Every structure is written in structure tokens, then in C-alpha cells.
Backbone bond lengths (Angstrom), bond angles and torsions (degrees), N, CA, C in turn:
res aa  C-N    CA-C-N  psi(-1)  N-CA   C-N-CA  omega(-1)  CA-C   N-CA-C  phi
1 M - - - 1.422 - - 1.532 110.99 -
2 D 1.303 116.97 132.14 1.450 119.60 -178.21 1.529 109.16 -69.07
3 A 1.308 114.38 144.67 1.467 120.50 176.77 1.532 108.80 -68.11
4 L 1.322 115.12 143.38 1.481 120.01 178.51 1.508 108.53 -68.08
5 K 1.334 117.06 132.79 1.417 120.11 179.34 1.523 109.96 -90.31
6 P 1.299 117.84 138.19 1.492 119.60 177.35 1.531 111.33 -62.45
7 T 1.304 115.51 144.13 1.458 120.98 176.89 1.488 110.10 -77.94
8 S 1.327 115.64 128.40 1.467 119.37 -177.98 1.503 111.31 -77.21
9 P 1.334 117.93 154.48 1.438 121.10 175.65 1.495 114.55 -57.36
10 D 1.337 116.21 -34.34 1.476 120.82 179.31 1.534 111.23 -66.02
11 S 1.345 115.61 -41.98 1.490 119.47 179.70 1.514 111.18 -68.05
12 L 1.369 116.43 -36.42 1.469 118.53 176.04 1.509 111.74 -65.21
13 A 1.344 115.57 -41.41 1.472 118.41 179.13 1.504 110.69 -65.07
14 A 1.334 118.34 -38.11 1.445 121.26 178.11 1.523 110.88 -66.31
15 A 1.303 118.54 -37.82 1.456 121.67 177.40 1.525 111.03 -65.88
16 D 1.320 115.84 -41.11 1.448 119.42 177.59 1.507 112.60 -63.72
17 A 1.328 115.69 -40.34 1.470 120.95 178.94 1.514 110.78 -64.88
18 A 1.307 115.53 -41.57 1.494 119.61 178.98 1.513 111.48 -65.66
19 S 1.347 116.09 -38.32 1.432 118.68 178.88 1.537 110.99 -68.00
20 A 1.324 118.84 -39.28 1.447 122.14 176.41 1.494 112.12 -64.45
21 A 1.344 116.74 -41.05 1.467 121.01 179.64 1.505 111.48 -62.30
22 S 1.320 116.49 -35.95 1.455 119.50 -177.53 1.525 113.65 -70.83
23 R 1.334 114.62 -14.22 1.466 120.66 178.66 1.514 114.04 -98.09
24 V 1.357 116.03 2.91 1.469 121.51 177.94 1.525 110.40 -105.65
25 H 1.311 116.69 122.31 1.437 122.06 -177.38 1.528 108.28 -115.72
26 V 1.334 117.63 119.69 1.482 120.99 -177.77 1.537 107.14 -104.95
27 V 1.308 116.90 106.55 1.476 122.62 -168.31 1.520 108.42 -68.06
28 C 1.278 121.51 -35.67 1.473 124.40 -174.56 1.531 112.90 -93.44
29 A 1.333 116.63 12.35 1.427 119.33 177.01 1.510 113.03 -62.67
30 E 1.324 115.40 -29.97 1.474 121.72 175.52 1.520 107.67 -117.00
31 P 1.367 117.19 149.26 1.440 120.74 -175.42 1.549 111.61 -63.92
32 S 1.274 115.51 134.73 1.481 124.48 173.60 1.497 108.43 -162.49
33 I 1.313 117.76 178.55 1.467 121.55 -179.91 1.511 109.32 -63.39
34 A 1.300 118.84 -23.06 1.495 122.81 175.69 1.500 110.73 -56.25
35 N 1.326 118.70 -37.90 1.465 121.67 179.31 1.506 111.27 -64.24
36 H 1.336 117.84 -36.84 1.444 121.60 177.97 1.545 111.78 -65.77
37 F 1.332 117.23 -44.70 1.440 120.61 177.90 1.540 111.48 -62.68
38 L 1.365 116.01 -40.15 1.443 120.27 179.61 1.508 111.15 -64.47
39 A 1.354 115.53 -42.54 1.509 118.13 178.03 1.492 112.65 -59.93
40 E 1.348 118.18 -39.03 1.413 122.72 177.97 1.551 112.19 -64.81
41 L 1.314 114.07 -38.04 1.472 120.07 178.29 1.554 109.85 -61.49
42 R 1.326 117.90 -36.68 1.425 122.02 -175.14 1.563 111.07 -82.01
43 D 1.311 118.14 -26.40 1.482 122.94 -170.02 1.505 111.02 -69.90
44 V 1.354 116.47 120.00 1.452 121.21 -176.71 1.525 112.87 -60.83
45 T 1.332 116.56 -28.43 1.461 119.37 178.60 1.492 111.31 -74.23
46 V 1.363 117.76 -47.59 1.462 120.42 -179.81 1.510 110.20 -67.47
47 Q 1.348 117.84 -26.87 1.475 120.58 -177.68 1.537 111.79 -65.32
48 Q 1.320 117.22 -16.99 1.465 119.00 178.88 1.561 112.66 -67.74
49 D 1.340 115.33 -16.36 1.455 120.94 176.96 1.492 106.95 -99.09
50 S 1.353 117.38 97.78 1.473 121.18 -176.63 1.524 112.30 -65.03
51 L 1.333 115.93 -32.21 1.476 119.33 177.19 1.513 111.28 -61.51
52 R 1.348 115.98 -44.70 1.463 119.23 179.22 1.512 111.47 -69.58
53 F 1.363 119.18 -35.19 1.412 122.37 176.83 1.539 109.32 -60.60
54 R 1.315 118.85 -47.74 1.444 121.47 178.31 1.523 111.06 -62.07
55 R 1.329 116.74 -41.14 1.477 120.34 -178.78 1.525 109.83 -63.37
56 N 1.298 116.52 -41.41 1.477 117.31 -178.73 1.521 111.06 -69.63
57 L 1.313 120.37 -34.71 1.458 121.07 170.21 1.513 111.60 -59.26
58 Q 1.328 115.27 -42.61 1.483 120.04 178.68 1.519 111.20 -63.29
59 R 1.335 116.67 -42.38 1.478 120.87 -178.66 1.539 110.21 -62.61
60 L 1.318 116.44 -40.85 1.504 120.04 178.68 1.525 110.77 -68.09
61 G 1.366 116.17 -33.24 1.462 118.30 174.37 1.523 110.89 -65.56
62 E 1.336 117.96 -38.35 1.462 119.90 175.95 1.497 114.36 -63.73
63 I 1.340 115.15 -42.69 1.459 120.59 177.53 1.542 111.24 -62.59
64 M 1.324 117.19 -42.33 1.443 119.84 179.88 1.555 112.40 -70.55
65 A 1.368 114.84 -33.90 1.432 117.72 176.15 1.546 109.98 -61.84
66 Y 1.294 116.45 -41.87 1.488 121.27 178.38 1.519 109.61 -61.78
67 R 1.344 116.52 -46.33 1.468 120.43 -178.76 1.545 110.22 -62.89
68 I 1.311 117.22 -45.09 1.468 120.77 -177.85 1.552 108.80 -67.17
69 S 1.273 117.33 -30.24 1.508 119.12 -175.76 1.522 110.76 -60.85
70 S 1.334 117.94 -25.02 1.492 119.24 179.79 1.502 110.78 -71.83
71 Q 1.367 120.20 -11.94 1.443 122.60 179.63 1.531 112.18 -97.46
72 L 1.323 117.92 0.64 1.486 121.98 -175.82 1.494 111.58 -93.06
73 S 1.351 115.24 172.26 1.476 119.83 -178.49 1.543 111.56 -96.09
74 Y 1.314 114.52 144.17 1.458 121.01 -179.03 1.513 110.56 -128.43
75 T 1.317 115.49 155.20 1.471 122.10 173.69 1.498 109.80 -122.00
76 D 1.362 117.02 150.90 1.421 121.51 178.05 1.536 110.30 -82.63
77 K 1.280 114.81 130.63 1.467 122.12 176.88 1.498 111.67 -134.66
78 T 1.295 117.81 154.26 1.447 122.78 174.95 1.487 110.37 -107.64
79 V 1.318 116.83 127.42 1.465 120.05 177.40 1.507 109.98 -115.32
80 R 1.336 115.88 145.60 1.451 119.96 179.07 1.526 110.22 -89.35
81 T 1.290 116.69 130.74 1.448 122.08 174.11 1.548 109.03 -103.24
82 P 1.321 119.46 172.63 1.456 119.28 177.49 1.546 113.65 -61.35
83 L 1.380 115.08 -17.25 1.476 117.95 -173.52 1.536 112.03 -118.21
84 G 1.305 117.37 -1.30 1.467 119.16 -178.85 1.508 111.66 165.83
85 E 1.346 115.53 -142.97 1.453 121.85 -178.39 1.544 109.70 -130.14
86 S 1.291 116.82 150.98 1.447 123.39 178.87 1.514 110.61 -135.99
87 S 1.357 114.97 135.62 1.437 119.82 174.80 1.544 109.79 -82.82
88 S 1.323 116.72 131.34 1.437 119.91 -173.88 1.543 110.96 -135.31
89 K 1.334 114.27 162.04 1.461 121.16 174.56 1.495 107.29 -101.02
90 H 1.309 116.75 123.65 1.478 123.58 176.93 1.512 109.89 -111.64
91 L 1.328 116.63 140.06 1.451 121.12 175.35 1.522 109.99 -59.84
92 H 1.300 115.68 129.64 1.491 121.28 -174.94 1.534 109.25 -61.90
93 D 1.328 116.03 -50.71 1.455 118.67 171.96 1.541 107.59 -154.50
94 F 1.328 114.12 147.21 1.461 120.93 -178.23 1.516 110.77 -73.16
95 P 1.326 118.86 138.78 1.490 120.03 179.64 1.499 112.40 -71.66
96 V 1.303 114.82 159.23 1.455 120.77 168.95 1.543 106.88 -82.77
97 L 1.305 116.99 130.80 1.455 122.51 -176.88 1.570 108.72 -106.79
98 A 1.303 114.52 117.66 1.472 118.98 -176.78 1.518 109.54 -118.68
99 T 1.344 116.99 146.38 1.442 119.78 175.66 1.504 110.40 -146.65
100 V 1.344 114.00 168.62 1.469 123.10 179.26 1.540 107.96 -105.91
101 L 1.319 115.78 124.66 1.473 121.46 176.97 1.494 109.80 -70.86
102 R 1.376 118.24 144.98 1.471 127.74 2.23 1.535 111.88 -108.55
103 A 1.346 114.89 -21.00 1.462 119.16 -176.70 1.545 111.72 -62.41
104 G 1.306 116.82 -24.09 1.451 119.17 -175.85 1.510 114.29 -76.28
105 L 1.380 119.44 -10.32 1.417 121.30 -171.73 1.533 114.11 -61.59
106 P 1.356 119.28 -52.27 1.456 117.46 -179.72 1.517 112.68 -67.03
107 F 1.302 118.67 -35.20 1.468 122.89 175.74 1.543 109.90 -60.71
108 H 1.286 113.71 -45.91 1.508 121.53 176.75 1.527 110.29 -59.03
109 Q 1.335 117.18 -41.67 1.450 119.31 -178.88 1.517 112.27 -60.64
110 G 1.357 116.04 -35.43 1.455 118.83 175.54 1.519 112.80 -58.41
111 F 1.345 117.46 -44.55 1.440 120.69 176.24 1.524 111.59 -64.25
112 L 1.323 115.96 -39.14 1.452 119.49 -178.24 1.542 111.30 -69.52
113 N 1.315 118.18 -28.13 1.454 120.57 176.19 1.547 111.86 -60.66
114 Y 1.341 115.84 -35.59 1.465 121.24 179.66 1.503 112.71 -89.90
115 F 1.318 116.23 -47.03 1.494 119.56 178.24 1.544 107.73 -92.70
116 D 1.356 114.78 66.70 1.473 119.12 -167.09 1.515 114.51 -74.94
117 Q 1.313 119.45 -2.27 1.460 123.07 174.30 1.495 112.66 -107.29
118 S 1.351 115.36 9.57 1.465 118.94 -175.83 1.509 112.27 -81.09
119 P 1.370 116.31 143.44 1.504 119.16 165.86 1.512 109.12 -76.76
120 S 1.332 115.45 161.38 1.478 121.27 -176.83 1.493 111.24 -120.55
121 A 1.321 115.34 153.00 1.454 122.91 173.75 1.546 106.46 -131.41
122 F 1.336 114.76 147.74 1.459 121.20 -176.59 1.522 110.71 -134.73
123 A 1.315 115.42 146.79 1.469 121.92 175.07 1.517 109.18 -137.01
124 A 1.329 115.18 144.36 1.454 121.26 172.57 1.509 106.40 -107.60
125 A 1.305 114.80 108.91 1.497 120.93 -179.36 1.525 108.65 -129.78
126 Y 1.306 115.52 140.04 1.475 117.54 -179.23 1.540 109.19 -150.16
127 R 1.366 113.46 158.15 1.451 119.63 177.90 1.525 109.77 -77.48
128 I 1.312 115.26 144.66 1.458 121.42 170.12 1.505 107.59 -90.54
129 E 1.311 115.84 107.46 1.478 121.31 -174.62 1.526 110.87 -73.49
130 G 1.356 114.79 155.59 1.423 120.26 174.77 1.506 116.21 83.40
131 T 1.379 115.80 11.14 1.455 119.22 179.26 1.559 109.55 -104.27
132 A 1.259 119.00 153.12 1.446 122.53 -177.36 1.521 112.26 -65.57
133 Q 1.403 115.80 -39.25 1.427 122.72 175.94 1.535 110.06 -106.65
134 V 1.316 116.84 152.56 1.447 119.34 176.24 1.511 110.62 -66.38
135 Q 1.364 114.09 119.67 1.489 120.11 179.33 1.527 106.75 -121.84
136 V 1.323 115.81 141.79 1.448 122.62 -176.57 1.507 111.74 -124.76
137 Q 1.329 117.17 136.32 1.419 123.73 178.96 1.554 109.42 -111.27
138 V 1.279 119.20 128.23 1.466 123.33 175.07 1.532 105.79 -107.52
139 D 1.343 116.38 112.76 1.441 121.46 -172.98 1.511 114.34 -104.27
140 Y 1.334 118.18 -22.17 1.475 119.50 -174.67 1.502 109.82 -144.90
141 L 1.345 117.77 137.23 1.447 123.03 175.20 1.492 111.66 -138.23
142 S 1.333 114.95 137.83 1.472 119.98 174.32 1.500 104.89 -141.02
143 A 1.347 116.48 126.36 1.473 117.90 -177.00 1.559 108.10 -157.53
144 P 1.323 117.63 153.48 1.458 120.44 169.86 1.544 108.40 -81.67
145 N 1.321 114.54 -176.80 1.474 120.71 176.39 1.542 108.22 -63.88
146 L 1.324 117.37 127.27 1.459 120.23 -178.28 1.520 113.52 -102.29
147 D 1.319 117.24 -2.74 1.462 119.62 -177.95 1.513 112.71 -57.94
148 E 1.353 115.71 122.54 1.458 123.95 178.97 1.519 114.27 59.66
149 R 1.311 116.92 23.24 1.477 121.27 175.72 1.528 109.22 -99.71
150 V 1.301 115.73 162.76 1.469 122.34 166.80 1.478 107.92 -85.96
151 L 1.348 117.78 127.92 1.434 122.65 179.77 1.536 110.61 -115.16
152 I 1.313 116.13 128.03 1.472 122.54 171.35 1.501 108.39 -113.25
153 L 1.342 115.35 115.53 1.466 121.74 -179.92 1.531 107.72 -106.68
154 A 1.323 116.46 116.74 1.456 121.60 -173.21 1.493 113.05 -118.54
155 D 1.324 117.64 131.58 1.460 123.51 177.10 1.542 106.30 -149.45
156 P 1.340 119.52 127.64 1.456 119.06 -172.14 1.513 116.07 -57.65
157 M 1.322 117.66 -39.99 1.454 120.42 -173.73 1.525 110.81 -113.36
158 L 1.332 114.91 123.86 1.469 119.65 174.47 1.508 107.55 -109.79
159 A 1.320 115.97 92.29 1.467 122.44 -177.13 1.524 110.11 -88.65
160 S 1.319 117.34 -93.54 1.471 119.21 177.33 1.507 111.26 -77.38
161 G 1.337 117.83 -24.73 1.446 125.09 -177.21 1.514 114.78 87.99
162 K 1.334 117.63 -2.19 1.443 120.56 -176.38 1.515 114.43 -68.27
163 S 1.362 116.33 -38.19 1.470 118.17 -179.31 1.538 109.59 -67.64
164 L 1.364 117.99 -39.61 1.476 118.55 179.75 1.534 111.50 -66.47
165 V 1.323 115.91 -41.89 1.458 119.45 -178.75 1.510 110.57 -65.82
166 Q 1.349 118.25 -44.08 1.447 119.90 -179.59 1.540 110.18 -68.68
167 T 1.297 118.50 -35.33 1.445 121.95 178.76 1.559 108.39 -64.41
168 Y 1.305 116.37 -47.92 1.432 120.15 179.84 1.567 112.11 -59.44
169 R 1.278 114.65 -46.79 1.473 118.36 -178.67 1.547 110.21 -63.85
170 A 1.319 116.06 -37.36 1.472 118.28 178.15 1.501 110.45 -66.56
171 M 1.302 118.87 -34.51 1.470 122.45 -177.98 1.522 110.97 -71.55
172 L 1.307 117.88 -19.65 1.476 119.42 -179.56 1.564 112.64 -65.28
173 R 1.332 117.22 -13.25 1.465 120.69 174.48 1.547 109.92 -65.42
174 F 1.360 115.59 -19.50 1.452 119.28 -179.82 1.561 111.88 -91.91
175 G 1.320 117.38 0.90 1.451 121.98 178.24 1.537 111.81 129.97
176 T 1.307 116.71 170.44 1.475 122.07 -177.20 1.537 108.70 -106.01
177 P 1.326 116.41 115.80 1.465 119.29 178.29 1.515 111.77 -68.16
178 R 1.334 116.01 152.18 1.468 120.11 175.81 1.524 110.97 -82.82
179 Q 1.322 118.31 -21.82 1.453 123.22 -178.58 1.537 109.70 -147.34
180 V 1.291 118.56 137.26 1.494 121.41 -175.23 1.548 106.82 -129.36
181 H 1.331 112.72 131.85 1.475 120.86 171.09 1.553 108.04 -125.75
182 I 1.312 116.89 134.22 1.452 122.22 176.53 1.526 106.83 -116.13
183 A 1.342 116.69 131.45 1.455 120.39 -175.45 1.547 110.17 -125.71
184 A 1.286 115.62 135.27 1.504 121.96 175.52 1.491 109.02 -142.30
185 V 1.330 116.61 156.30 1.454 119.64 177.16 1.492 110.46 -82.28
186 I 1.341 116.10 -54.86 1.491 121.62 -179.71 1.500 107.76 -122.27
187 A 1.341 115.95 136.15 1.434 121.62 178.87 1.515 110.11 -128.82
188 S 1.293 117.14 157.74 1.457 123.36 169.47 1.522 110.10 -98.44
189 P 1.286 118.81 155.61 1.464 120.04 176.17 1.532 112.44 -57.96
190 Q 1.351 115.50 -37.73 1.444 120.34 178.66 1.534 110.63 -63.46
191 G 1.321 116.24 -45.16 1.475 121.11 179.41 1.514 112.18 -60.16
192 V 1.338 115.92 -45.39 1.452 120.89 178.82 1.505 111.39 -59.90
193 E 1.321 116.47 -44.87 1.479 120.07 179.77 1.541 110.33 -63.60
194 Y 1.340 115.93 -42.02 1.467 119.92 -176.36 1.532 111.07 -66.03
195 V 1.315 115.69 -47.43 1.469 119.04 -176.60 1.531 110.34 -67.60
196 T 1.310 120.50 -43.08 1.418 121.82 -178.84 1.554 111.93 -67.01
197 R 1.317 115.08 -27.76 1.508 119.37 175.56 1.502 111.19 -77.34
198 E 1.349 117.64 -44.42 1.460 121.25 -174.71 1.535 114.50 -81.42
199 I 1.321 116.60 -25.55 1.497 119.73 178.53 1.563 105.62 -127.16
200 P 1.311 117.12 72.86 1.452 119.51 -175.59 1.548 114.01 -66.25
201 E 1.331 116.39 -17.91 1.467 117.92 179.59 1.515 113.24 -81.74
202 A 1.318 118.75 -5.70 1.463 121.13 -174.55 1.519 112.82 -94.80
203 N 1.350 114.86 148.05 1.486 121.09 165.40 1.539 105.40 -91.83
204 L 1.302 115.05 139.96 1.473 120.78 179.99 1.507 109.92 -112.94
205 W 1.345 114.88 127.47 1.473 121.38 -178.60 1.527 108.05 -119.65
206 V 1.320 117.15 121.32 1.462 122.86 178.47 1.533 111.00 -131.10
207 A 1.314 116.74 151.03 1.479 118.65 173.05 1.519 109.47 -75.65
208 A 1.361 116.06 -40.05 1.466 117.91 -176.19 1.524 107.38 -155.70
209 I 1.361 113.51 149.71 1.480 121.50 172.33 1.537 106.65 -111.60
210 D 1.346 114.98 116.40 1.436 120.33 -174.95 1.521 112.21 -85.68
211 D 1.359 116.05 -173.83 1.426 121.89 -169.87 1.526 115.60 -69.62
212 H 1.308 116.65 -54.00 1.479 120.04 -173.68 1.532 110.52 -166.41
213 L 1.338 114.74 173.64 1.450 122.63 169.09 1.509 108.13 -97.87
214 N 1.351 118.04 143.33 1.464 118.62 175.86 1.534 109.11 -88.52
215 E 1.270 118.32 -169.48 1.473 123.52 -174.75 1.516 111.48 -66.22
216 Q 1.332 118.27 -26.64 1.464 123.32 177.86 1.545 111.92 -90.45
217 A 1.329 116.50 8.86 1.444 123.19 178.51 1.515 111.47 63.03
218 Y 1.364 116.60 38.79 1.434 121.29 169.77 1.498 109.72 -107.81
219 I 1.358 115.93 147.94 1.457 121.03 -173.86 1.549 109.34 -77.53
220 V 1.332 114.43 133.26 1.480 122.86 178.30 1.553 109.20 -117.28
221 P 1.351 119.36 126.11 1.476 127.14 5.79 1.498 113.05 -78.49
222 G 1.323 120.52 -23.21 1.459 120.18 173.88 1.496 114.22 59.79
223 L 1.367 115.42 -149.41 1.451 119.39 174.66 1.489 112.73 -151.50
224 G 1.367 116.91 4.83 1.439 118.79 -178.63 1.506 110.98 103.47
225 D 1.345 117.86 -160.52 1.456 122.91 -179.22 1.536 108.51 -88.71
226 A 1.323 117.36 106.04 1.446 122.97 -176.45 1.503 114.10 -60.44
227 G 1.348 117.04 -35.83 1.460 120.28 178.97 1.515 111.04 -68.53
228 D 1.361 117.15 -44.00 1.452 118.92 177.34 1.533 113.14 -63.34
229 L 1.341 115.85 -41.67 1.458 120.24 -179.55 1.525 112.18 -66.85
230 A 1.302 116.16 -30.50 1.484 118.78 178.63 1.509 113.86 -82.42
231 Y 1.352 116.47 -35.95 1.461 118.49 -168.53 1.529 113.58 -130.76
232 G 1.325 119.85 1.75 1.446 121.71 178.71 1.502 110.71 104.12
233 S 1.328 114.28 159.02 1.506 120.46 -178.33 1.527 110.68 -67.44
234 K 1.285 115.24 150.64 1.487 122.20 177.70 1.496 108.86 -115.92
235 L 1.313 117.31 157.38 1.447 122.50 177.80 1.521 109.18 -74.69
């Protein structure tokens, strides 16, 4: 019998990268109506209509909710119709839907439209401006018991990934989910790498992965400030 060869660091790194890649789902990688909604979100002319901007975020939330639903658990049930009985698949339990205020609200509503029996969790997280490195403060949390639940954490923009990671870690005080899904509309390569490394148990769902982060840690080409476009400029 041949002696077992030690696994090289390069092969371990490659295996880790392959595992992380398998957990990243890019919804707009193939043409669908999601690409149309994403294009409108980016368009500076369409962005002048804040109602449409919010609706497009909501629509993408609905599309991602549908996609994520294929990863959830179902039980067989029989339902009675006016003419007989039908065997059906019912969602085993509705996921907890979490989002980051304020830009996440319309995106969250899209998930809630489909998972209409889900409880919700909310976090207030923001960047501390004027620092050399991106720093994030989480000031407020509200969540149900997360133990053994499916958690979907949604935030439209995944830039550095630090706000999502800190929000997720803060939410663990409410329990440990059995399954985690993180959803964003637009992500940077750096944000994807950071989140998949720091939350290896999560599946990541994004509409698109853009080119890079600029010096201010904003996604390029991105779409601008999602919170301002949805709800108006802030001081």
C-alpha cells in the first residue's frame, strides 16, 4: 500500500476556494427578468423615481426568496380540494428574515412577500466615517429566537462585508441558526471573499458581483447610496 501523502497548503487553499465558490450564487449570471430590474436600479435616470427604486429592490428580494426556497426543507401534506385530495409539499418552517436598516427595508419586503409567515429581525448598523479603515457600529438589534431556525440576512449592498458580518455575529446572541443565507443585490469581489471567509456556514446570494471597491470603499460601478435613493438624502 502506498504511503499517504501529506496534503500541501496549496491544495488545501484550492479546496477552500472551491468550497467557498460553491456557496456563492449569482442570480443575474444568466439572463432573466432580474437583469432588467437590476439595470433599472443602476440607471441614473430611473433612480430619480424613488418609488420605482424601492419597487425594484422589492422585486429582486422576491426573486431571491424564490431561489433560496429551493434550498429549504419541505414536508408532504395532503390538502382537500373541492373535488378531492391532492398531495402537496409544504415548507417545513418559515425562515427568520433579517435586514439592516434603512436601505434593507424594501429588499426585506420582497422576501416577506413570499415568506409571508416569517418573523423578522432588524439591525441598525452604519459606517464610522473619517477612519482610515472601514469600521462599523451596530447600535440596535431586534430578533426572535434563532436557535435551529433558517436565517436569511438581506442587505442590498455588499461592499467591504464588515456590516453584514458584524450584524450576523451580533444576532448570534439570539441563538444559533441551523442554516444561514445571506442576500445582496450588488457585491464587490472583496465583500464576497470576506463574507465567505468569515461566515463559512452561509450561502451567499447576489444579483451581481461588480468590478471593485474604490478608495472610499464604495462598489464600482455599483448604483450609489441605496438608502438615499430609496428614502431621500440624509445629513
